[in-house]
C-alpha positions in Angstrom: -8.3 11.9 10.1 -5.5 10.5 12.3 -2.7 13.0 13.3 0.1 12.9 10.8 -1.8 10.8 8.2 -1.6 11.8 4.6 -4.4 14.1 3.6 -4.1 14.0 -0.2 -3.4 11.2 -2.7 -0.1 12.8 -3.6 1.0 12.7 0.1 -0.2 9.1 0.5 1.7 8.0 -2.6 4.9 9.6 -1.5 4.4 8.0 1.9 3.9 4.6 0.4 6.8 4.8 -2.0 9.1 5.9 0.8 7.9 3.0 3.0 8.6 0.5 0.2 12.1 1.7 -0.6 13.4 2.5 2.8 16.0 0.6 4.7 15.0 -0.9 7.0 11.7 -1.5 5.3 8.7 0.3 6.7 5.9 -1.8 5.2 4.0 -4.8 6.4 1.8 -7.3 4.5 -1.6 -8.3 5.9 -2.4 -12.0 5.7 -5.2 -11.2 3.2 -2.6 -10.1 0.7 -1.1 -13.6 0.6 -4.5 -15.0 -0.4 -4.9 -12.4 -3.2 -1.4 -13.0 -4.4 -2.0 -16.7 -4.6 -5.3 -16.2 -6.4 -3.7 -14.0 -9.0 -0.5 -16.0 -9.3 1.6 -13.0 -8.3 4.5 -12.4 -5.9 5.2 -9.6 -3.4 7.7 -8.3 -6.0 4.7 -7.3 -8.1 3.3 -5.2 -5.3 6.7 -3.5 -4.7 6.9 -2.6 -8.4 3.3 -1.4 -8.6 3.8 1.0 -5.7 7.3 2.1 -6.7 6.2 2.9 -10.3 2.6 4.1 -9.4 0.7 6.1 -11.9 -2.4 6.8 -9.7 -3.5 7.0 -6.0 -7.0 7.6 -4.7 -8.9 7.3 -1.5 -10.1 3.7 -0.8 -12.7 2.3 1.6 -12.0 -1.3 2.4 -14.7 -3.9 3.1 -13.6 -4.2 6.7 -12.6 -1.8 9.4 -9.1 -0.3 9.2 -6.5 -2.3 11.1 -4.1 0.5 12.0 -6.2 3.5 12.8 -4.6 5.1 9.7 -6.0 6.1 6.3 -6.6 3.9 3.3 -5.6 4.3 -0.3 -5.7 2.5 -3.6 -2.5 2.7 -5.5 -2.2 1.7 -9.2 0.9 1.1 -11.3 2.7 -1.4 -13.5 3.9 -4.5 -11.8 7.2 -6.3 -12.5 5.7 -7.7 -15.7 4.3 -4.4 -16.8 0.7 -5.3 -15.9 -1.4 -2.6 -14.4 -1.9 -3.6 -10.7 -3.9 -1.9 -8.0 -3.0 -2.3 -4.3 -5.1 -1.4 -1.2 -3.0 0.1 1.6 -3.2 1.7 4.9 -0.9 4.5 5.9 -0.3 4.9 9.6 2.2 6.2 12.3 3.5 4.0 15.1 6.6 4.0 17.4 8.8 3.4 14.3 7.4 6.4 12.4 5.5 6.5 9.1 4.5 3.0 8.1 2.5 1.2 5.4 0.2 -1.9 5.7 -0.6 -3.6 2.4 -4.1 -5.0 2.7 -5.1 -6.3 -0.7 -4.3 -6.6 -4.4 -7.1 -6.0 -6.9 
């Protein structure tokens, strides 16, 4: 496990929520997310709501190697329309501190 990375789902969820609500923002969207959003006719606002109002977080193993040398998690919560939405994320640390890369929407 990378140094400083969340070790539990609770830590990962707190990390993700802080990244989504901080100013300046501490999250990035991978290009794959835009494909998934288009396929599901969703907006990035849906992702923001799902993470901010999450009801569950669990370990997640993506289909491809991690992009950030961090840890990956699946976060589920209601989106801006109240629909249960799951989001695949990577938590990582860089020169700006704790960060979040959103990699997919299920």
